[in-house]
C-alpha positions as CSV (number, residue, x, y, z in Angstrom):
1,M,6.2,-46.7,25.9
2,D,9.7,-45.9,27.0
3,S,10.6,-46.3,30.7
4,V,11.8,-43.4,32.7
5,S,13.1,-43.1,36.5
6,L,10.9,-42.0,39.2
7,S,13.1,-38.8,39.6
8,E,12.6,-38.1,35.8
9,V,8.9,-38.4,36.2
10,T,8.9,-36.0,39.1
11,V,10.8,-33.4,37.2
12,M,8.5,-33.8,34.1
13,R,5.4,-33.7,36.2
14,R,6.6,-30.2,37.9
15,T,7.4,-28.9,34.5
16,H,4.0,-30.0,33.1
17,L,2.1,-28.4,36.0
18,G,3.9,-25.3,35.9
19,F,3.3,-24.9,32.3
20,M,-0.4,-25.5,32.7
21,H,-0.4,-22.9,35.6
22,S,0.9,-20.2,33.4
23,F,-1.1,-21.4,30.5
24,T,-4.4,-21.4,32.1
25,Q,-4.0,-17.8,34.0
26,P,-4.5,-15.7,31.0
27,F,-7.4,-17.6,29.6
28,S,-9.9,-18.1,32.3
29,G,-13.0,-19.9,31.3
30,V,-11.5,-21.6,28.5
31,T,-11.6,-25.5,28.6
32,I,-8.2,-27.1,28.4
33,S,-7.9,-30.6,26.6
34,P,-7.6,-33.4,29.2
35,K,-4.5,-34.7,27.5
36,F,-2.7,-31.8,29.0
37,C,-4.2,-32.0,32.5
38,H,-3.0,-35.4,34.1
39,S,-0.8,-38.2,34.0
40,K,-0.2,-41.0,36.5
41,V,2.8,-43.1,37.6
42,V,2.8,-46.8,37.9
43,G,5.9,-47.9,39.6
44,S,8.7,-46.3,37.6
45,R,6.7,-45.9,34.3
46,A,4.6,-42.8,33.3
47,I,1.4,-43.4,31.6
48,S,-0.1,-40.6,29.5
49,S,-3.7,-40.1,28.9
50,S,-5.0,-41.2,25.6
51,V,-7.4,-39.4,23.3
52,S,-10.0,-41.1,21.0
53,S,-9.5,-40.6,17.3
54,T,-13.2,-39.3,17.1
55,K,-12.6,-36.2,19.1
56,S,-11.0,-32.8,18.6
57,Q,-9.9,-30.6,21.5
58,Y,-10.0,-26.8,21.4
59,V,-8.0,-24.1,22.7
60,Y,-9.2,-20.6,22.1
61,G,-11.6,-21.8,19.6
62,E,-9.1,-23.3,17.4
63,S,-9.2,-27.1,16.7
64,L,-6.2,-29.3,17.9
65,A,-6.8,-32.4,15.8
66,A,-6.4,-35.8,17.6
67,T,-5.2,-38.9,16.2
68,A,-5.7,-42.6,17.1
69,D,-2.1,-42.7,18.4
70,S,-2.0,-39.4,20.1
71,D,-0.8,-40.6,23.5
72,Y,1.5,-37.9,24.8
73,K,4.5,-39.7,26.3
74,M,6.1,-38.2,29.3
75,N,9.7,-38.5,27.9
76,G,10.4,-34.9,27.9
77,L,11.0,-34.3,24.1
78,T,7.5,-35.1,23.2
79,L,5.7,-33.1,25.7
80,K,8.1,-30.1,24.8
81,N,7.4,-30.3,21.2
82,R,3.7,-30.4,21.9
83,I,3.9,-27.5,24.3
84,S,5.7,-25.5,21.6
85,S,3.3,-26.3,18.9
86,V,0.2,-25.2,21.2
87,K,2.2,-21.9,21.8
88,E,2.7,-21.2,18.1
89,R,-0.8,-21.7,17.5
90,L,-1.7,-18.7,19.8
91,L,0.5,-16.4,17.9
92,L,-0.4,-14.6,14.6
93,D,1.4,-15.8,11.5
94,A,3.9,-13.1,10.6
95,F,7.2,-12.6,8.6
96,D,10.2,-10.2,9.5
97,D,10.6,-7.2,7.3
98,E,14.0,-5.8,6.4
99,Y,13.6,-2.7,9.1
100,G,13.5,-5.0,12.2
101,G,9.6,-5.1,12.2
102,V,7.0,-7.6,11.1
103,V,4.3,-8.1,8.7
104,V,1.3,-10.0,9.7
105,D,0.2,-12.6,7.1
106,H,-3.3,-11.5,6.2
107,G,-4.2,-14.6,4.5
108,R,-4.0,-16.5,7.8
109,L,-6.0,-14.4,10.2
110,P,-8.6,-16.1,12.4
111,S,-12.1,-15.4,11.5
112,S,-13.3,-14.9,15.1
113,P,-12.8,-11.5,16.7
114,T,-12.5,-13.1,20.0
115,V,-9.8,-15.5,18.9
116,F,-8.0,-12.6,17.0
117,T,-8.0,-10.3,20.2
118,S,-6.2,-12.9,22.2
119,M,-3.8,-13.9,19.5
120,L,-3.0,-10.3,18.8
121,Q,-2.2,-9.8,22.4
122,S,-0.1,-12.7,22.6
123,S,1.7,-11.8,19.6
124,L,2.5,-8.1,20.6
125,S,3.9,-9.4,23.9
126,D,6.0,-11.8,21.9
127,W,7.3,-9.3,19.3
128,R,8.0,-6.8,22.3
129,R,10.2,-9.5,24.0
130,K,12.0,-10.3,20.7
131,G,12.9,-6.6,20.2
132,K,10.7,-6.1,17.1
133,K,9.9,-2.4,16.0
134,G,7.0,-1.6,13.5
135,V,4.1,-4.1,12.9
136,W,2.2,-3.8,9.6
137,L,-1.5,-5.3,9.7
138,K,-3.4,-5.6,6.7
139,L,-7.1,-6.4,7.2
140,P,-9.2,-7.4,4.1
141,V,-12.7,-5.8,3.9
142,E,-14.3,-9.3,4.4
143,Q,-12.8,-9.2,7.9
144,S,-13.6,-5.6,8.7
145,E,-14.8,-6.7,12.1
146,L,-11.3,-7.2,13.3
147,V,-10.5,-3.4,12.7
148,P,-12.0,-2.2,16.0
149,V,-10.2,-4.9,17.8
150,A,-6.7,-3.9,16.6
151,V,-7.5,0.0,17.2
152,K,-8.4,-0.9,20.7
153,Q,-4.9,-2.8,21.0
154,G,-3.2,0.5,19.9
155,F,-2.9,0.2,16.1
156,E,-3.3,3.3,14.1
157,Y,-4.7,3.8,10.6
158,H,-2.2,4.0,7.9
159,H,-4.0,3.9,4.6
160,A,-7.2,2.4,3.0
161,E,-8.0,0.9,-0.4
162,K,-11.0,-0.6,-1.8
163,G,-10.2,-4.1,-0.5
164,Y,-8.4,-3.5,2.6
165,V,-7.4,-1.2,5.5
166,M,-3.7,-1.1,6.5
167,L,-2.9,-0.3,10.3
168,T,0.6,0.0,11.9
169,Y,1.8,-0.3,15.5
170,W,5.2,0.9,16.9
171,I,6.5,-1.0,19.6
172,P,9.6,0.8,21.0
173,E,8.1,3.5,23.6
174,E,11.5,5.0,24.0
175,E,12.0,5.7,20.2
176,P,10.2,8.0,17.7
177,C,8.1,5.9,15.1
178,M,10.3,5.5,12.0
179,L,7.4,3.8,9.9
180,P,6.9,5.6,6.6
181,G,3.7,7.5,6.2
182,N,1.0,7.2,3.8
183,A,1.3,8.7,0.2
184,S,1.5,12.4,0.7
185,H,0.7,13.6,-2.8
186,Q,-1.7,13.3,-5.8
187,V,-0.3,13.7,-9.3
188,G,-2.1,15.4,-12.2
189,V,-1.4,16.0,-15.7
190,G,-2.4,18.6,-18.3
191,G,-2.1,18.5,-22.2
192,F,-1.0,21.4,-24.1
193,V,-1.9,20.2,-27.6
194,L,-1.1,22.8,-30.7
195,N,-1.6,22.0,-34.3
196,Q,-0.2,23.5,-37.5
197,Y,-2.8,26.3,-37.4
198,K,-1.7,27.6,-34.1
199,E,-4.8,26.3,-32.5
200,V,-4.8,24.6,-29.0
201,L,-7.0,21.8,-27.8
202,V,-9.3,22.9,-25.3
203,V,-12.4,21.5,-23.3
204,Q,-15.2,22.7,-21.1
205,E,-15.9,20.4,-18.3
206,K,-19.4,19.2,-17.2
207,Y,-18.9,19.6,-13.5
208,C,-16.9,22.7,-12.1
209,T,-17.2,25.5,-9.9
210,S,-19.5,28.4,-10.8
211,S,-16.3,30.7,-11.3
212,N,-15.2,28.4,-14.0
213,T,-18.4,28.0,-15.8
214,G,-17.8,28.7,-19.5
215,L,-13.9,28.5,-19.3
216,W,-12.1,26.6,-22.1
217,K,-9.2,24.9,-20.5
218,L,-6.5,22.3,-21.3
219,P,-7.5,18.7,-21.0
220,T,-6.4,17.5,-17.6
221,G,-6.6,14.5,-15.3
222,F,-4.9,12.4,-12.7
223,I,-2.3,9.8,-13.2
224,N,-3.2,6.2,-12.5
225,E,-1.4,3.8,-10.3
226,S,1.8,2.6,-11.8
227,E,1.3,5.0,-14.8
228,E,4.0,7.2,-16.4
229,I,3.6,10.9,-16.4
230,F,4.0,10.9,-20.2
231,S,1.6,8.0,-21.0
232,G,-0.9,9.5,-18.4
233,A,-1.0,12.8,-20.6
234,V,-1.6,10.9,-23.7
235,R,-4.2,8.8,-22.1
236,E,-6.2,11.9,-20.7
237,V,-6.3,13.7,-23.9
238,K,-7.5,10.8,-25.9
239,E,-10.1,10.0,-23.1
240,E,-11.5,13.6,-23.0
241,T,-11.3,14.6,-26.7
242,G,-10.6,11.5,-28.8
243,V,-7.4,13.0,-30.2
244,D,-4.4,10.9,-30.7
245,T,-1.0,12.4,-29.5
246,D,2.6,12.0,-29.1
247,F,4.3,13.1,-25.8
248,L,7.1,15.7,-26.4
249,E,8.1,17.3,-23.2
250,V,7.3,18.3,-19.6
251,I,7.7,21.9,-19.7
252,A,6.7,22.8,-16.2
253,F,5.1,21.5,-13.1
254,R,3.2,23.1,-10.2
255,H,3.5,21.9,-6.5
256,A,0.7,23.0,-4.3
257,H,-0.4,21.8,-0.8
258,N,-3.7,21.0,1.2
259,V,-5.5,20.6,-2.3
260,A,-7.6,17.3,-1.7
261,F,-8.1,15.3,1.5
262,E,-5.2,17.6,3.0
263,K,-2.7,16.2,0.5
264,S,-0.1,17.9,-1.6
265,D,-0.6,18.2,-5.3
266,L,1.9,17.8,-8.2
267,F,0.5,18.9,-11.8
268,F,2.7,18.5,-14.9
269,I,2.1,20.7,-17.8
270,C,3.1,18.4,-20.8
271,M,3.5,19.4,-24.6
272,L,2.0,16.9,-26.9
273,K,2.1,16.4,-30.7
274,P,-1.3,16.0,-32.3
275,L,-1.6,12.8,-34.6
276,S,-5.1,13.4,-35.4
277,D,-7.6,16.3,-35.3
278,K,-11.1,14.6,-35.1
279,I,-12.7,15.2,-31.8
280,I,-14.8,12.8,-30.0
281,I,-15.8,13.9,-26.4
282,D,-16.3,12.0,-23.3
283,N,-20.0,12.7,-22.4
284,L,-19.4,11.6,-18.8
285,E,-17.0,14.3,-17.9
286,I,-16.7,16.8,-20.8
287,K,-19.4,19.3,-22.0
288,A,-17.6,20.5,-25.1
289,A,-14.1,20.4,-26.9
290,K,-12.6,22.2,-29.7
291,W,-9.6,23.7,-31.5
292,M,-9.2,27.3,-30.3
293,P,-6.8,29.9,-31.7
294,L,-4.0,30.3,-29.3
295,V,-4.4,34.1,-29.2
296,E,-8.0,33.5,-28.3
297,F,-7.5,31.2,-25.7
298,V,-5.0,33.3,-23.9
299,E,-7.4,36.4,-24.0
300,Q,-10.1,34.6,-21.8
301,P,-10.5,36.7,-18.6
302,M,-9.8,33.8,-16.3
303,I,-6.5,33.1,-18.1
304,K,-5.5,36.5,-18.2
305,G,-6.1,37.0,-14.4
306,D,-4.3,33.9,-13.3
307,K,-0.5,34.7,-13.0
308,M,0.5,31.3,-12.7
309,F,-1.5,30.0,-15.8
310,K,-0.6,33.1,-17.8
311,R,3.2,32.2,-17.0
312,V,2.6,28.6,-18.2
313,I,1.3,29.8,-21.6
314,E,4.2,32.3,-21.7
315,I,6.6,29.1,-21.3
316,C,4.8,27.3,-24.0
317,E,5.1,30.1,-26.4
318,A,8.8,30.4,-25.6
319,R,9.2,26.7,-26.2
320,L,7.5,26.9,-29.6
321,R,10.0,29.8,-30.6
322,H,12.9,27.4,-29.3
323,R,13.7,29.8,-26.5
324,Y,13.1,27.3,-23.7
325,C,13.4,23.6,-23.5
326,G,11.4,21.2,-21.3
327,L,12.2,17.7,-20.0
328,S,12.1,14.5,-21.9
329,P,11.8,11.1,-20.3
330,H,14.8,8.7,-20.5
331,R,14.5,5.1,-19.5
332,L,17.3,3.9,-17.2
333,V,17.9,1.2,-14.7
334,S,19.0,2.1,-11.2
335,A,21.3,-0.2,-9.0
336,F,19.0,0.5,-5.9
337,D,16.2,-1.6,-7.1
338,G,17.2,-3.1,-10.4
339,R,14.1,-1.7,-12.1
340,P,13.8,0.6,-15.2
341,S,12.3,4.0,-14.5
342,S,12.0,7.5,-16.1
343,L,14.5,10.2,-15.6
344,Y,13.3,13.5,-17.1
345,Y,16.0,15.8,-18.4
346,N,17.5,17.6,-21.2
347,V,21.1,18.2,-22.1
348,V,22.2,20.8,-24.7
349,D,25.4,20.0,-26.4
350,D,27.1,23.5,-27.1
351,D,29.2,22.1,-29.9
352,D,26.0,20.3,-31.7
353,P,22.8,22.0,-30.7
354,S,20.9,19.7,-32.9
355,H,21.4,16.8,-30.5
356,S,18.9,18.6,-28.2
357,N,15.3,18.0,-28.4
358,C,14.8,21.8,-28.0
359,T,15.1,22.1,-31.8
360,A,12.0,19.8,-32.2
361,E,8.9,21.3,-34.0
362,F,5.5,20.6,-32.5
363,Y,3.4,20.3,-35.8
């Protein structure tokens, strides 16, 4: 053991006792390891307490493993490192995001709500002192008992999925919250499929409102996560009717609000080219499906009485006569994220109109 002067020992003892005083105040009733509680001076040498290798000490219910040579020398450096190590154990593991906030590592959360409460409080104080802004806290469903703890500390619900709930906390009281909100829209598609006989592919749904009973409508559905509009339209038609198609264009889209769960709705009308004609319905969702003459389809009372849908059909008919042109997807890479994405557009070359997809036939 290294020798130190009596004055050095006195300074270190004051530092040690001062740390223990601040360390124990917030955690009343918690047993502190004896190795942090005393040391004695013999002559000019400081002798630290020794801990047996057969024991482990606990702070906040978290084990601090002891080794056979875990004598904590009062040489300043060793004590400082140990104090820093214990302090870090009382904070949640987190990493900085690119917006001045932190993201808590949900894979290293404590299992005990009591431990989580203390670590969350300490972490919030530490992040506030460091000038952090937003905090993202993802709690897996297996640790749902931690949700009320976080809410009690001021966290707010952001969104939830099957396997987790995401909560957020905005630290600066003098600044408005700049955290992005949850997804605001749901995205749907409808497939307008017309064959060579001027028949449109239509379905009757099993589950619908009483006002829509008996209505023949276009195959429709919602886009899946990470699914393109064009591939989603092809998939929905295939799932509901069994008919294979090629995507041609987005001819129009509707934007509505407060549709489901107070979210907005984007609904894309897509023109598709049939590659097969045999119908095999989805018995879970669809009551019936068939090829219906277009003139008969538009004469349905529900269609004739709906100004928006009537206009959609008029647009489709105009497209068939090459008097209107929709939007086609083009795969491009953006420098903002370096990833390919779909940009929907159509450009007509006045010098050579054949370069436009507006001349394409649908059957």
